[in-house]
C-alpha positions, 0 to 999 in steps of 0.5 A: 629801114626808113625809121633808122635813117630817119633817126640818125639824120643829122640836122644842119645848124643855120643863121638868118640875119633879122631886123634887130639882130640874127637866130640860129636855128634847124630846118627839117621836113616839108609842108605848112611852116611850124615855128617852135620856141624852146623854154627856159634854160633850153637848147636845141639838144632838149627837143625830142628826136622822135617829136620832131621826126614824126611832126616833120613828116607833115611840116617844114619845122624850124627850131630856133634857139632863143637868144644868147643860146647858139648863134642867136642874138638881138638888141631887142628889149631884154623881157618877155616881150623883147624875147617874143620880138626875136621870134617875130623877126625871124618869122618876117626875116625868112617871109613865112606865111601864117606859120603854125606856133609852139610854145614849150613853157617860157615860150609859151608867152612869147606866143601868148604875145604874138596871138594877142599883139600880132593876131594875123601872123599865125594860123594857130598854135600849140602850148606845152606846159605853158602858164599866162603869167609868172603867178601860176608858176611853182615858187619852188621853181622860180625859187631855185632858178633865181638862188642857183649861186647858193647851190653846187652844180650838182645840187642845182642840176639835180633839183631841176632834174626834179622839177622837170621831170617830177622825179628824182634823177635816175640814169634811166631819165638821163638816158632818155634825154640824151639818146633821145636828142636830135643830132646836129652838125657843129652843134655843141652850145650849152645854156651859159651864163649870159643867156641864164643872166638875160632870161632870168631877167626877162622872167623877173620883169613878167612879175606882175604882168597878167595878160588873162581874162582880158587879152587872151579873148582876143586870140582869134586863132585856134589854140591846143594846150598840152600839158602833164598831170604831175608838172611840178613847175606850172599850176594846173590852174594856168591851163584852166584859165588859158582853156576859159579865156582863149575863144578856140582852146582844146586842152589834152592832158597827160598823166604823167611825165612831168613839165618835160613830158614830151619825152615820155609820150613824143610821138603821142604829142607829135600826132595830137599835135598834127590832127590839131593842125591838119583840121585848121588847114581843111 
């Protein structure tokens, strides 16, 4: 009965004013703060309910919308650094003291930037399906997002689905996303044209920028790397570079599930993250 109540928990969407704008977010749980950042084209609906619920039993979880998604917006630069600053502004606006950070895909770059440039802002981090630079991202994925106007909406969704899940769309996989989405009162936001334009520009500007080998070694907190073997968006080499160059890095690899493997192993992933962070707190 308790689990049933938890599964049906409806979150409240909140807004906080920041130094350079505002951030829409949800908050759930209690305990040490954990700030969770989304990847390319995502809204809060892309988080897995069971992942969030288990994490919220151990942490106060903050789920942020990226700029131009939901109610989030800011005057920071349109770049990876600017999107990183949005997250830093949020942490400072709520006076969160050295939270844990979790970056999924594109936001893994934000987290790496924070750990390198603001070494005392976070206590530790989890990087899911992350890369140290765009040269480790699938050319097929980048070509697809930058040429989306050449496809019909259905064609684009099918291509993105295959890249994210490493399999063709099925009713089962679509239902998996829908039924495991978190529930938020009065939240009906989607990934809009404005959000796509901003994120595409930020990604394009990041070409040629590479923080591996030199700057990754400046990360002074423990980092856990989580990925799936069959990820079609980020190459295997990305994980190897992160593991080799971040001094206190640990890697956990799951057998399948693609770039969106959190939907195949939500409870296991939550347990691995909890164990890793609890060791840091102790």
